C-alpha positions as CSV (number, residue, x, y, z in Angstrom):
1,X,-44.4,48.6,-92.5
2,X,-43.7,49.8,-89.1
3,X,-44.6,52.8,-90.0
4,X,-48.5,51.8,-91.1
5,X,-48.6,49.2,-88.1
6,X,-47.6,52.3,-85.7
7,X,-50.2,54.3,-87.0
8,X,-47.6,57.2,-88.2
9,X,-47.2,59.2,-91.2
10,X,-44.3,59.2,-93.1
11,X,-42.5,62.7,-93.0
12,X,-42.8,63.4,-96.8
13,X,-47.2,62.5,-96.1
14,X,-47.5,64.1,-93.0
15,X,-45.6,67.5,-94.4
16,X,-47.8,67.7,-97.2
17,X,-51.1,67.2,-94.8
18,X,-49.9,70.2,-93.2
19,X,-50.0,72.3,-95.8
20,X,-53.3,71.5,-97.4
21,X,-54.6,71.9,-93.8
22,X,-52.4,75.2,-93.4
23,X,-53.8,76.7,-96.8
24,X,-57.6,75.8,-95.7
25,X,-56.6,77.9,-92.7
26,X,-55.6,80.6,-94.6
27,X,-58.4,80.4,-97.2
28,X,-60.8,81.4,-94.6
29,X,-58.8,84.2,-92.6
30,X,-59.9,87.7,-91.7
31,X,-56.9,89.2,-93.5
32,X,-57.6,90.1,-96.7
33,X,-53.6,89.7,-98.0
34,X,-53.4,86.1,-96.4
35,X,-56.4,85.2,-98.3
36,X,-54.8,87.1,-101.6
37,X,-51.7,84.6,-101.0
38,X,-54.4,81.7,-100.8
39,X,-55.3,82.5,-103.7
40,X,-51.5,82.9,-105.6
41,X,-50.9,79.6,-103.9
42,X,-53.7,77.4,-105.2
43,X,-52.5,75.5,-108.5
44,X,-49.7,74.4,-106.0
45,X,-52.2,72.8,-103.0
46,X,-54.3,71.9,-105.7
47,X,-51.3,69.9,-107.3
48,X,-50.6,68.1,-103.8
49,X,-54.0,67.8,-103.2
50,X,-54.9,65.4,-105.7
51,X,-51.6,63.4,-105.6
52,X,-53.6,62.1,-102.3
53,X,-57.1,62.1,-104.3
54,X,-58.4,65.3,-101.9
55,X,-60.2,66.8,-105.9
56,X,-61.8,69.7,-103.8
57,X,-59.8,71.8,-101.1
58,X,-63.7,72.3,-99.5
59,X,-64.0,69.1,-97.9
60,X,-62.9,68.9,-93.9
61,X,-60.0,68.4,-92.2
62,X,-61.4,64.8,-91.1
63,X,-61.5,64.0,-95.0
64,X,-58.0,65.2,-95.7
65,X,-56.4,63.5,-93.1
66,X,-58.4,59.8,-94.0
67,X,-57.2,60.6,-98.1
68,X,-54.2,61.0,-97.0
69,X,-53.8,58.1,-94.6
70,X,-55.6,55.7,-96.9
71,X,-53.0,56.4,-99.9
72,X,-50.4,55.5,-97.3
73,X,-52.0,52.4,-96.4
74,X,-52.3,51.9,-100.5
75,X,-48.9,52.1,-101.0
76,X,-47.8,49.8,-98.6
77,X,-50.1,46.7,-99.4
């Protein structure tokens, strides 16, 4: 509850958010090798994103952060 009022995400939510955002960077990288790696990791990242109601990974960074925060806020309330 204290994390909610301090506007701080728990480490699990924070790590998942960073994994989703890192994937988004890999997907658009200039290196073909990194883009192939991103395609291989797509199902795993999508399953993480689905936990936070992000059903499409083409959404903005702000939208990903809002969805992660909303799931955390709903779990506290």
